[in-house]
C-alpha positions in Angstrom: -6.7 14.1 2.3 -4.2 12.5 4.3 -3.2 8.6 4.1 -3.3 6.8 7.4 -0.3 5.5 9.1 -1.7 2.0 8.4 -1.4 2.8 4.7 2.1 4.3 5.0 3.4 1.4 7.0 1.5 -1.2 5.0 3.0 0.1 1.7 6.4 0.2 3.4 6.1 -3.3 4.5 5.1 -4.4 0.8 8.1 -2.5 -0.4 10.4 -4.4 2.1 9.0 -7.7 1.1 9.5 -6.8 -2.6 13.3 -5.9 -2.0 13.8 -9.1 0.0 11.9 -11.4 -2.4 15.0 -13.2 -3.5 16.0 -14.0 0.1 12.9 -16.1 0.9 10.3 -15.6 3.7 10.8 -12.2 5.8 10.2 -12.7 9.5 7.8 -10.2 11.0 10.4 -9.3 13.6 12.9 -8.5 10.9 10.4 -6.5 8.9 9.5 -4.5 11.9 13.1 -3.8 12.8 14.0 -2.7 9.3 10.8 -0.3 9.0 11.0 0.9 12.5 7.4 -0.3 13.2 6.4 -2.4 16.1 5.7 -6.1 15.6 2.3 -5.4 17.1 1.2 -2.8 14.6 2.4 -5.0 11.7 0.2 -7.7 13.2 -2.7 -5.6 12.6 -1.7 -4.7 9.0 -0.7 -8.0 7.9 -4.3 -9.7 7.6 -5.4 -7.0 5.3 -2.5 -7.6 2.9 -3.2 -11.5 3.1 -6.8 -10.9 2.6 -5.8 -8.7 -0.5 -3.9 -11.5 -1.9 -0.7 -9.6 -1.9 1.3 -11.8 0.7 1.3 -15.2 2.0 2.7 -16.8 5.1 5.1 -19.7 5.3 5.1 -21.7 8.4 8.0 -23.3 10.3 11.4 -22.3 11.5 12.4 -20.6 8.4 9.0 -19.1 7.8 7.8 -15.7 7.4 6.0 -13.6 4.7 6.5 -13.5 1.1 4.7 -11.8 -1.9 1.9 -13.8 -3.1 2.2 -12.6 -6.7 4.7 -10.7 -8.9 5.5 -7.4 -7.7 5.0 -5.9 -11.2 1.3 -7.0 -11.0 0.7 -5.2 -7.7 -0.3 -1.5 -7.8 0.1 1.0 -4.9 -3.8 1.7 -5.4 -4.5 -2.0 -4.8 -2.3 -2.0 -1.7 -4.0 1.3 -0.3 -7.4 0.2 -1.0 -6.8 -3.2 0.9 -5.6 -1.2 3.8 -7.7 1.9 3.7 -10.7 1.5 1.6 -11.8 3.8 -1.0 -9.9 7.2 -1.2 -12.7 9.7 -1.4 -11.8 13.1 -0.1 -15.4 13.6 1.0 -18.2 11.2 1.7 -20.4 12.2 -1.1 -18.0 11.0 -3.7 -18.7 7.4 -2.8 -22.2 7.8 -1.9 -23.8 10.9 -3.7 -27.4 9.7 -2.9 -26.6 10.7 0.8 -26.3 14.3 -0.2 -29.3 16.0 -1.7 -27.1 18.6 -3.4 -24.8 16.1 -5.3 -26.6 16.3 -8.7 -26.3 20.0 -8.8 -23.2 20.5 -6.9 -20.2 22.0 -8.6 -17.8 20.9 -5.7 -19.0 17.3 -6.0 -17.5 17.3 -9.5 -14.3 18.7 -8.2 -14.0 16.0 -5.3 -14.8 13.4 -7.9 -12.0 14.6 -10.2 -9.5 14.8 -7.1 -10.4 11.2 -6.4 -9.9 10.2 -10.1 -6.5 12.0 -10.1 -5.3 10.3 -6.9 -6.5 6.8 -8.0 -4.8 7.3 -11.4 -1.3 8.2 -9.9 -1.6 5.2 -7.5 -2.8 3.0 -10.2 0.1 3.8 -12.4 2.6 2.8 -9.9 3.6 -0.9 -9.3 5.5 -2.3 -6.4 8.2 -3.4 -8.9 8.7 0.4 -9.8 8.7 1.6 -6.3 11.4 -1.2 -5.5 13.5 -0.1 -8.6 13.2 3.5 -7.4 14.3 2.6 -4.0 17.2 0.7 -5.1 18.2 3.6 -7.5 18.0 6.2 -4.5 20.1 4.0 -2.2 22.7 3.5 -4.8 23.1 7.2 -5.2 23.1 7.6 -1.4 26.0 5.0 -1.1 28.1 6.9 -3.8 27.7 10.2 -2.1 
C-alpha cells in the first residue's frame, strides 16, 4: 500500500502550518515555497483540509491559512482520511459484501489486520508530536 502524493504533501502542509502557528496566518505562496510544492497543487489539497476542520482561512492583506484547532488534537490518521479516504489495502476490507469469499477467506483477515495496524500507528501520532520531532531533528542537523 502506498500513500498518494496528495496525502504526503497535505501532511507536510499541515506540519508547516503547525510549525508556523505562532507567526499568524501562512500565505499559500510561502507554504508552497517552503515545501517545494506548486501553489496550484496546494490549492487542490487545501479544501479537503478545510472541510476536515483542520485549517481555516483568514482574509485580507495579512491573511492566509492557520490551524483551526490545537495541533495536539489532530492525528495523522484524521489528516490522511480527509485527503485520501479509508486506507484499505484491498477493496474487500471496506466492502466485504462485494467479495463472495470474504466470510471464509483467510487473506481477508490479514488485510483487515494490516489496515488496523496502519490506522493504529497513524491514530497514535498527533500533529504536535510530528512538529516536536521535526524541531528535534532540525536542531541536531544545525549542531552537526
